[in-house]
C-alpha positions in Angstrom: 0.0 0.0 0.0 1.5 3.3 -1.1 1.1 6.5 0.9 -0.9 9.2 -0.9 0.5 12.6 -1.3 4.2 11.6 -1.0 6.2 12.9 -3.9 9.0 11.0 -5.5 10.8 14.3 -5.7 10.7 14.9 -1.9 14.3 15.2 -0.6 15.6 12.4 1.5 16.5 14.9 4.3 12.8 16.0 4.7 11.9 13.1 7.0 12.1 12.4 10.7 13.6 9.0 9.9 16.6 10.7 8.1 17.1 13.3 10.9 16.9 10.7 13.7 19.1 8.1 12.1 21.6 10.8 11.4 21.7 11.6 15.2 23.0 8.1 16.0 26.7 9.2 16.5 25.7 11.9 18.9 23.4 9.5 20.8 26.1 6.9 21.2 28.7 9.5 22.3 26.3 10.8 24.9 25.3 7.3 26.0 28.9 6.0 26.4 29.8 9.0 28.6 26.6 8.9 30.7 26.7 5.1 31.3 30.4 4.5 31.9 30.2 4.1 35.6 26.9 2.2 35.4 28.2 -0.4 33.0 31.3 -0.9 35.1 29.0 -1.5 38.1 26.8 -3.9 36.1 29.9 -5.8 34.8 31.1 -6.3 38.4 27.7 -7.3 39.6 27.3 -9.9 36.8 30.7 -11.4 37.4 29.7 -11.9 41.0 26.3 -13.2 40.2 27.6 -15.7 37.6 24.1 -16.2 36.1 23.4 -19.7 34.7 21.7 -18.1 31.6 20.5 -14.9 30.2 17.0 -14.4 28.8 16.1 -11.5 26.5 12.7 -9.9 26.0 11.9 -7.5 23.2 9.6 -7.0 20.3 10.4 -5.9 16.7 13.7 -4.0 16.4 14.4 -4.6 20.1 14.2 -8.3 19.5 16.7 -7.9 16.7 19.0 -6.2 19.1 18.4 -9.2 21.4 19.6 -11.5 18.6 22.8 -9.4 18.4 23.1 -9.8 22.2 22.7 -13.6 22.0 25.7 -14.0 19.7 27.7 -11.5 21.7 27.1 -12.9 25.1 27.5 -16.5 24.1 30.7 -15.9 22.1 32.4 -13.4 24.4 31.2 -14.7 27.8 30.1 -18.3 27.2 26.7 -17.5 28.8 23.7 -19.3 27.3 21.4 -16.6 26.0 17.9 -17.1 24.6 15.0 -14.9 23.5 11.9 -15.3 25.6 8.5 -15.6 24.0 6.3 -13.0 25.8 3.1 -15.0 25.0 4.4 -17.7 27.3 3.3 -15.5 30.2 0.9 -13.0 28.6 -1.3 -15.7 26.9 -0.5 -19.0 28.5 0.1 -17.8 32.0 3.1 -20.2 32.3 5.7 -19.8 35.1 9.1 -21.2 34.0 11.8 -21.4 36.6 14.2 -18.5 36.1 16.1 -18.7 39.3 19.8 -17.8 38.8 19.1 -16.1 35.5 19.3 -12.6 34.2 16.5 -11.1 32.2 17.6 -8.5 29.7 14.6 -6.4 28.6 15.1 -4.1 25.6 12.6 -1.4 24.7 12.3 2.1 23.2 9.1 3.1 25.0 9.1 0.7 28.0 5.3 0.6 27.7 4.2 -2.4 25.6 1.8 -4.5 27.6 3.0 -7.9 26.7 6.6 -7.0 27.3 5.7 -5.6 30.7 3.8 -8.8 31.5 6.7 -11.0 30.5 9.2 -9.0 32.5 6.9 -9.0 35.6 6.5 -12.8 35.3 10.3 -13.3 34.8 11.0 -11.3 37.9 8.3 -13.3 39.9 10.0 -16.5 38.6 13.4 -15.5 40.1 15.1 -13.6 37.3 17.3 -10.5 38.0 16.0 -7.9 35.5 18.2 -5.4 33.6 16.3 -3.0 31.4 17.8 -1.2 28.4 15.2 1.4 27.8 15.0 4.8 26.2 12.2 6.1 28.4 13.9 6.1 31.8 10.7 7.0 33.6 8.7 4.2 31.9 6.8 1.3 33.5 9.6 -1.1 32.4 12.2 1.0 34.2 10.0 0.8 37.4 9.9 -3.0 37.1 13.6 -3.5 36.6 16.2 -4.3 39.2 18.8 -2.2 37.2 18.2 0.3 34.4 20.6 1.3 31.7 19.1 4.3 29.8 19.6 4.4 26.1 19.8 8.2 26.0 18.5 8.2 22.4 16.1 11.1 23.0 12.7 11.5 21.5 12.0 9.5 18.4 9.1 10.9 16.2 9.4 8.5 13.3 7.5 5.2 13.8 10.5 3.4 12.3 13.0 3.1 15.1 16.6 4.0 14.0 18.7 5.8 16.6 17.1 3.9 19.4 18.0 0.6 17.7 21.6 1.6 17.3 21.6 2.9 20.9 20.4 -0.6 22.0 23.3 -2.2 20.1 25.9 0.1 21.6 24.5 -0.4 25.1 24.5 -4.2 24.7 28.1 -4.1 23.5 29.1 -1.8 26.4 27.4 -4.3 28.9 29.1 -7.3 27.3 32.6 -5.6 27.2 32.3 -4.5 30.9 31.1 -7.9 32.0 33.9 -9.7 30.1 36.5 -7.1 31.1 37.3 -6.9 27.4 39.5 -3.8 27.1 40.0 -4.3 23.4 36.2 -4.1 22.7 35.8 -1.3 25.2 38.4 0.8 23.4 36.9 0.0 20.0 33.4 0.9 21.3 34.6 4.4 22.4 35.5 5.0 18.7 32.1 4.0 17.5 30.6 7.5 17.3 33.2 8.6 14.8 32.7 5.4 12.8 29.0 6.0 12.8 29.5 9.4 11.3 31.6 7.9 8.5 29.1 5.1 7.9 26.3 7.7 7.6 28.2 9.5 4.9 28.7 6.4 2.7 26.9 6.1 -0.6 24.6 3.0 -0.7 22.6 4.4 -3.7 23.3 1.1 -5.5 20.5 -0.2 -3.3 18.1 2.3 -4.8 19.0 1.2 -8.3 18.6 -2.5 -7.5 15.5 -2.3 -5.3 13.3 0.6 -6.6 11.1 -1.8 -8.6 11.7 -5.0 -6.6 8.9 -7.1 -5.0 11.0 -9.4 -2.8 14.5 -9.8 -1.5 16.6 -11.7 1.0 18.9 -10.1 3.6 21.6 -12.4 4.9 24.0 -12.3 7.8 25.7 -14.6 10.2 26.8 -14.5 13.8 26.7 -10.9 15.3 25.6 -9.8 11.8 22.4 -11.8 11.8 20.5 -9.3 14.0 21.5 -6.5 11.5 20.0 -8.6 8.6 16.8 -9.0 10.6 16.6 -5.3 11.4 17.2 -4.2 7.8 14.6 -6.7 6.5 12.1 -5.3 8.9 12.8 -1.7 7.7 12.4 -2.8 4.1 8.9 -4.1 4.9 7.7 -1.2 7.1 9.2 1.8 5.2 9.4 0.6 1.6 6.5 -1.9 1.2 9.0 -4.5 0.1 8.7 -8.1 1.1 12.1 -8.9 2.7 13.1 -12.0 4.5 16.2 -12.3 6.7 18.2 -15.5 6.9 21.3 -16.7 8.6 23.9 -17.5 6.0 24.0 -21.0 7.6 20.3 -21.6 7.0 19.4 -20.1 3.6 20.5 -23.2 1.6 17.9 -25.3 3.6 14.9 -24.5 1.3 14.9 -20.7 0.7 17.6 -21.0 -2.0 14.9 -22.6 -4.2 13.3 -19.1 -4.8 16.5 -17.5 -5.9 16.8 -17.1 -9.7 17.7 -14.6 -12.4 17.6 -11.0 -11.0 16.5 -12.0 -7.5 17.9 -9.3 -5.1 20.0 -10.2 -2.1 21.6 -7.9 0.5 24.4 -9.8 2.2 26.3 -8.6 5.3 29.8 -10.0 6.1 31.6 -8.6 9.1 35.3 -9.5 9.2 35.3 -12.5 11.6 35.1 -16.3 11.3 31.8 -16.0 9.5 33.0 -14.1 6.5 34.3 -17.0 4.4 31.0 -18.7 4.7 29.1 -15.6 3.6 31.5 -15.2 0.7 30.8 -18.8 -0.4 27.1 -18.3 -0.2 27.3 -15.0 -2.2 29.1 -17.0 -4.9 26.2 -19.5 -5.0 23.7 -16.6 -5.3 25.6 -15.1 -8.2 25.8 -18.6 -9.9 21.9 -18.7 -9.7 21.7 -15.2 -11.4 20.9 -13.3 -8.3 21.6 -9.6 -8.0 23.8 -9.4 -4.9 24.6 -6.3 -2.9 27.4 -7.0 -0.4 28.5 -5.1 2.6 31.8 -6.7 3.6 34.4 -5.8 6.2 38.2 -6.2 5.8 40.5 -6.6 2.9 40.0 -9.2 0.2 39.4 -9.4 -3.6 36.0 -8.3 -5.0 33.7 -11.2 -5.8 32.7 -11.4 -9.5 29.2 -10.4 -10.3 28.7 -8.7 -6.9 27.8 -5.0 -6.3 30.1 -4.1 -3.4 28.7 -1.5 -1.0 31.2 0.9 0.7 31.8 0.1 4.3 33.9 1.3 7.3 36.3 -1.3 8.7 36.1 -1.7 12.5 36.2 -4.2 15.2 34.1 -7.2 13.9 31.5 -6.7 16.6 30.9 -3.1 15.6 30.8 -3.6 11.8 27.2 -4.8 11.7 26.2 -1.7 13.6 27.8 0.4 11.0 26.1 -1.6 8.2 22.7 -0.7 9.8 23.6 2.9 10.0 24.5 3.1 6.3 21.4 1.0 5.4 19.1 3.4 7.2 20.0 6.3 4.9 19.5 4.1 1.9 16.2 2.8 3.2 14.9 6.3 3.8 15.7 7.3 0.2 14.3 4.1 -1.2 11.0 4.6 0.8 10.5 8.0 -0.8 11.5 6.7 -4.3 8.9 3.9 -4.0 6.2 6.5 -3.0 6.0 5.8 0.7 6.3 8.0 3.8 9.0 6.4 6.0 7.8 8.2 9.1 4.3 6.8 8.9 4.2 3.2 7.8 0.7 1.9 7.1 -1.1 0.3 10.1 1.8 0.8 12.5 2.1 2.7 15.8 5.1 3.6 17.9 3.9 1.5 20.8 2.8 -2.0 19.8 -0.3 -3.0 21.9 0.2 -6.7 21.6 -1.9 -8.7 24.0 
């Protein structure tokens, strides 16, 4: 469904989405400074607690941030991390034993009823609740044992951008402080400048490839999978484009059957152990005639038949965050080019009233 009255000639800078996504560097800079002592305190607390597992709760973009957290906490800390299904408590009234666990609740508004019900139940079942929330005076903040504000400021566009990136930076800060990973902490403090560089990159190849598209795949792996999920969601809600996100490890198990001549694929490959597998998958896509856009960290030869998107090299944990920042600018422009208003996706509200 296209939004009436939105001109294809409207400049990309004339939207809240553009303005808010462009604030991400300032948001992260402010957040890192404001939360430095808090994250050190939480890191010490978690090392003393030695939780048996970590359960995440979030919806939409916040759940995609939780996917990023799962890979980060499991690979950097060895702590089993799983996304909770809010309906377990909000619909089924179940009470799983969560003693000895940490519940990490992620939300922009801190007001969604099913998220609050799930957090309340997790706490009643023995979990220690940490909230990453943009609204520090929200009901979620009141429920939590510890609150780490996102410091993203007010977000007017329905499509969450700066608050999503703020969630990723807060998750990274928490993981680095918990693991006492000085290399990651040092890299994280350079993230604001890297975000500024990523925002300035030209991903207009995405407009050319996707202006008339009906479907596409987004693909990532490891810490990059959450970014693939988030970008796919934004294609749907801001561009009216059916996008499905897959782990590079899973796409061959059925979904590859849909890939043929001209089928668009956006692949993300941060420069870690996952990159060779993503490269191999991209070669398979090209062999099937797919039109592949690739955001790829680190050095290495270009892959034949692939449209390489410009990227900023960084610590592998941070590279997917930078891909999302570059993608937001492209998505905003693509939304307008396809006749949509990225600030007001059809049928969506800022606070999702899921029951």
